[in-house]
DSSP file (Angstrom, degrees, kcal/mol; ACC not computed):
  #  RESIDUE AA STRUCTURE BP1 BP2  ACC     N-H-->O    O-->H-N    N-H-->O    O-->H-N    TCO  KAPPA ALPHA  PHI   PSI    X-CA   Y-CA   Z-CA
    1    1 A M              0   0    0      0, 0.0     2,-0.5     0, 0.0     0, 0.0   0.000 360.0 360.0 360.0 138.9  -14.9   12.2   46.3
    2    2 A V        -     0   0    0      2,-0.0     2,-0.5     0, 0.0     0, 0.0  -0.984 360.0-168.1-120.5 126.5  -11.8   10.4   45.0
    3    3 A V        +     0   0    0     -2,-0.5     2,-0.4     2,-0.0     0, 0.0  -0.962  11.7 172.0-116.8 124.9   -8.6   12.3   44.4
    4    4 A E        -     0   0    0     -2,-0.5    -2,-0.0     3,-0.0     3,-0.0  -0.955  31.7-123.2-129.4 149.1   -5.7   10.7   42.6
    5    5 A T        -     0   0    0     -2,-0.4     3,-0.1     1,-0.1    -2,-0.0  -0.712  43.6 -99.9 -85.3 143.8   -2.5   12.1   41.2
    6    6 A P        -     0   0    0      0, 0.0     2,-0.1     0, 0.0    -1,-0.1  -0.325  40.8-104.6 -64.3 144.2   -2.1   11.5   37.5
    7    7 A A        -     0   0    0      1,-0.1     2,-0.3    -3,-0.0    -3,-0.0  -0.407  40.3-102.9 -66.8 142.9    0.1    8.6   36.5
    8    8 A A        -     0   0    0     -2,-0.1    -1,-0.1    -3,-0.1    -3,-0.0  -0.508  35.6-140.4 -68.6 129.8    3.6    9.5   35.3
    9    9 A E        -     0   0    0     -2,-0.3     3,-0.1     1,-0.1    -1,-0.0  -0.699  23.1-105.4 -90.9 143.9    3.7    9.3   31.6
   10   10 A P        -     0   0    0      0, 0.0    -1,-0.1     0, 0.0     3,-0.0  -0.370  47.2 -94.7 -64.4 147.3    6.9    7.9   30.0
   11   11 A P        -     0   0    0      0, 0.0     2,-0.6     0, 0.0    -3,-0.0  -0.332  37.3-116.3 -64.2 143.4    9.0   10.6   28.4
   12   12 A I        -     0   0    0     -3,-0.1     2,-0.7     1,-0.0    -3,-0.0  -0.705  27.4-153.2 -82.2 123.6    8.4   11.2   24.7
   13   13 A R        -     0   0    0     -2,-0.6     2,-0.4    -3,-0.0    -1,-0.0  -0.876   8.1-139.6-103.4 117.4   11.5   10.3   22.7
   14   14 A E        +     0   0    0     -2,-0.7     2,-0.3     2,-0.1    -2,-0.0  -0.613  34.8 163.3 -75.5 125.5   11.9   12.1   19.5
   15   15 A T        -     0   0    0     -2,-0.4    -2,-0.0     2,-0.1    16,-0.0  -0.868  47.7-127.7-135.6 171.2   13.3    9.8   16.8
   16   16 A N        +     0   0    0     -2,-0.3    16,-1.2     2,-0.1    17,-0.3  -0.046  62.3 135.3-107.6  28.3   13.6    9.7   13.1
   17   17 A R        -     0   0    0     14,-0.2     2,-0.4    15,-0.1    14,-0.1  -0.588  45.3-143.4 -81.9 139.2   12.0    6.3   12.8
   18   18 A R        -     0   0    0     12,-0.4    11,-2.7    -2,-0.3     2,-0.4  -0.793  12.9-164.5-100.4 144.7    9.4    5.6   10.2
   19   19 A E  E     -A   28   0A   0     -2,-0.4     2,-0.5     9,-0.2     9,-0.2  -0.990   9.5-160.1-128.7 139.2    6.4    3.4   10.8
   20   20 A I  E     -A   27   0A   0      7,-2.3     7,-2.8    -2,-0.4     2,-0.5  -0.983  15.8-171.4-116.1 119.8    4.0    1.9    8.2
   21   21 A I  E     +A   26   0A   0     -2,-0.5     2,-0.4     5,-0.2     5,-0.2  -0.955  14.0 166.9-119.5 122.2    0.7    0.9    9.8
   22   22 A V  E >   -A   25   0A   0      3,-2.5     3,-2.2    -2,-0.5    -2,-0.0  -0.939  66.5 -54.6-133.4 109.7   -1.9   -1.1    7.9
   23   23 A G  T 3  S-     0   0    0     -2,-0.4    -1,-0.0     1,-0.3     0, 0.0  -0.378 122.7 -14.0  58.0-129.6   -4.7   -2.6   10.0
   24   24 A P  T 3  S+     0   0    0      0, 0.0     2,-0.5     0, 0.0    -1,-0.3   0.456 118.9  94.9 -83.5   0.6   -3.1   -4.7   12.8
   25   25 A V  E <   -A   22   0A   0     -3,-2.2    -3,-2.5     2,-0.0     2,-0.5  -0.804  49.8-177.0-100.2 130.1    0.3   -4.7   11.2
   26   26 A T  E     -A   21   0A   0     -2,-0.5     2,-0.6    -5,-0.2    -5,-0.2  -0.990   7.8-164.9-124.6 124.7    3.0   -2.2   12.1
   27   27 A I  E     -A   20   0A   0     -7,-2.8    -7,-2.3    -2,-0.5     2,-0.6  -0.945   7.1-163.5-106.9 120.2    6.4   -2.1   10.4
   28   28 A R  E     -A   19   0A   0     -2,-0.6    -9,-0.2    -9,-0.2     2,-0.2  -0.915   8.4-155.6-106.4 118.2    9.0   -0.1   12.2
   29   29 A L        -     0   0    0    -11,-2.7   -11,-0.2    -2,-0.6     3,-0.1  -0.523  28.1 -90.7 -90.1 158.7   12.0    0.9   10.2
   30   30 A E    >   -     0   0    0     -2,-0.2     3,-1.5     1,-0.1   -12,-0.4  -0.225  56.3 -81.1 -65.1 157.3   15.4    1.7   11.5
   31   31 A E  T 3  S+     0   0    0      1,-0.3   -14,-0.2   -14,-0.1    -1,-0.1  -0.358 117.0  15.3 -60.1 133.3   16.2    5.2   12.4
   32   32 A G  T 3  S+     0   0    0    -16,-1.2    -1,-0.3     1,-0.2   -15,-0.1   0.709  84.8 177.5  76.2  20.9   17.2    7.2    9.4
   33   33 A A    <   -     0   0    0     -3,-1.5    -1,-0.2   -17,-0.3    -4,-0.0  -0.294  29.5-115.9 -59.2 139.7   15.9    4.7    6.9
   34   34 A S     >  -     0   0    0      1,-0.1     4,-2.0     4,-0.0     5,-0.2  -0.247  21.0-109.7 -73.1 164.4   16.2    5.9    3.3
   35   35 A A  H  > S+     0   0    0      1,-0.2     4,-2.5     2,-0.2     5,-0.2   0.878 120.8  56.3 -61.2 -37.5   13.3    6.6    1.0
   36   36 A A  H  > S+     0   0    0      1,-0.2     4,-2.4     2,-0.2    -1,-0.2   0.881 106.2  50.0 -62.8 -38.0   14.2    3.5   -1.0
   37   37 A R  H  > S+     0   0    0      2,-0.2     4,-2.1     1,-0.2    -1,-0.2   0.897 110.5  49.6 -67.6 -40.6   14.0    1.3    2.2
   38   38 A V  H  X S+     0   0    0     -4,-2.0     4,-2.4     2,-0.2    -2,-0.2   0.924 112.2  48.2 -63.3 -44.8   10.5    2.8    3.1
   39   39 A V  H  X S+     0   0    0     -4,-2.5     4,-2.8     1,-0.2     5,-0.2   0.915 110.0  52.2 -62.5 -43.8    9.3    2.1   -0.5
   40   40 A A  H  X S+     0   0    0     -4,-2.4     4,-2.2     1,-0.2    -1,-0.2   0.904 111.3  46.8 -60.7 -41.9   10.6   -1.5   -0.3
   41   41 A A  H  X S+     0   0    0     -4,-2.1     4,-2.2     2,-0.2    -1,-0.2   0.909 112.8  49.3 -67.0 -41.7    8.8   -2.1    2.9
   42   42 A A  H  X S+     0   0    0     -4,-2.4     4,-2.3     2,-0.2    -2,-0.2   0.903 112.0  48.4 -64.7 -41.3    5.6   -0.6    1.7
   43   43 A R  H  X S+     0   0    0     -4,-2.8     4,-2.2     2,-0.2    -1,-0.2   0.907 110.3  51.3 -65.8 -40.9    5.7   -2.7   -1.5
   44   44 A A  H  X S+     0   0    0     -4,-2.2     4,-1.0    -5,-0.2    -2,-0.2   0.908 112.0  47.1 -62.1 -41.4    6.4   -5.9    0.4
   45   45 A L  H  X S+     0   0    0     -4,-2.2     4,-0.7     1,-0.2     3,-0.3   0.901 111.1  51.8 -66.1 -41.1    3.4   -5.2    2.6
   46   46 A A  H >< S+     0   0    0     -4,-2.3     3,-0.5     1,-0.2    -2,-0.2   0.863 109.3  49.2 -66.0 -36.6    1.2   -4.4   -0.4
   47   47 A T  H 3< S+     0   0    0     -4,-2.2    -1,-0.2     1,-0.2    -2,-0.2   0.721 106.9  56.3 -76.7 -19.3    2.1   -7.6   -2.2
   48   48 A S  H 3<        0   0    0     -4,-1.0    -1,-0.2    -3,-0.3    -2,-0.2   0.621 360.0 360.0 -85.7 -11.9    1.4   -9.7    0.9
   49   49 A A    <<        0   0    0     -4,-0.7    -1,-0.2    -3,-0.5    -2,-0.1   0.471 360.0 360.0 -82.3 360.0   -2.2   -8.4    1.3
């Protein structure tokens, strides 16, 4: 029998950051990004594909 204590998990930090994930690409926007900024990032990603 092997008994181990669980590894400490890093604390979860609540933020207002938006992420757009498409395949292996992740775009992380600044905290509090406006809807227009999110749309601009999504459009840029869509045109590059």
